[in-house]
C-alpha positions as CSV (number, residue, x, y, z in Angstrom):
1,M,21.7,-23.7,27.7
2,N,20.5,-20.1,27.8
3,D,17.2,-19.9,29.7
4,T,16.5,-16.3,28.8
5,K,13.4,-15.8,26.6
6,K,13.8,-14.5,23.1
7,E,12.7,-10.9,23.0
8,Q,9.7,-10.5,20.7
9,R,9.1,-7.5,18.5
10,P,6.0,-5.4,19.3
11,S,3.0,-6.6,17.3
12,V,1.7,-4.4,14.6
13,L,-1.8,-5.6,15.7
14,D,-1.3,-3.6,18.9
15,L,-0.9,-0.3,17.1
16,T,-3.7,2.3,16.9
17,W,-4.1,5.4,14.9
18,R,-2.6,7.4,17.8
19,D,0.8,5.8,17.4
20,T,1.9,8.0,14.6
21,D,5.7,7.8,15.4
22,K,5.6,4.0,15.1
23,L,3.3,4.2,12.0
24,R,5.8,6.4,10.1
25,R,8.1,3.4,9.9
26,F,5.6,1.8,7.5
27,V,5.0,4.9,5.3
28,T,7.1,6.6,2.7
29,E,8.0,10.3,2.8
30,T,5.2,11.0,0.4
31,G,2.7,9.2,2.6
32,K,2.3,6.0,0.7
33,I,2.0,2.8,2.7
34,L,4.9,0.4,2.1
35,P,4.2,-3.0,0.5
36,R,4.4,-6.3,2.3
37,R,7.6,-7.3,0.7
38,K,9.4,-4.3,2.2
39,T,7.7,-4.3,5.7
40,R,7.9,-8.1,6.0
41,L,4.5,-8.3,7.6
42,T,1.9,-11.0,7.3
43,A,-1.2,-10.4,5.2
44,H,-3.3,-10.0,8.3
45,E,-0.9,-7.5,9.8
46,Q,-0.6,-5.5,6.5
47,R,-4.5,-5.2,6.3
48,H,-4.5,-4.0,9.9
49,L,-1.7,-1.5,9.2
50,T,-3.5,-0.2,6.2
51,R,-6.7,0.4,8.2
52,I,-5.0,2.3,11.0
53,V,-2.8,4.4,8.7
54,K,-6.0,5.5,6.9
55,Q,-7.6,6.2,10.2
56,A,-4.7,8.4,11.2
57,R,-4.8,10.3,7.9
58,N,-8.6,10.9,8.4
59,M,-7.9,12.2,12.0
60,L,-5.2,14.5,10.5
61,Q,-2.6,12.8,12.7
62,M,-0.4,11.9,9.7
63,L,0.0,14.4,6.9
C-alpha cells in the first residue's frame, strides 16, 4: 500500500481576477472563454470562472 496522498489540482474556485496567468488557460487567443466540455469543469466552477474572467476584463487585466 502506498500511504501518500493523491495530489489534488488547485481549485478554480480559489482563483480571483488577479490570477491572470492562470485564467489565460481557460481563454482562447481571441479572448473567448472556453466551454465546459473543453475545460472539464463542473457547472459551478464554470460559472465562477466566467465571473472572474469578466471581472479581469473590466479591470483591464486581461486584454
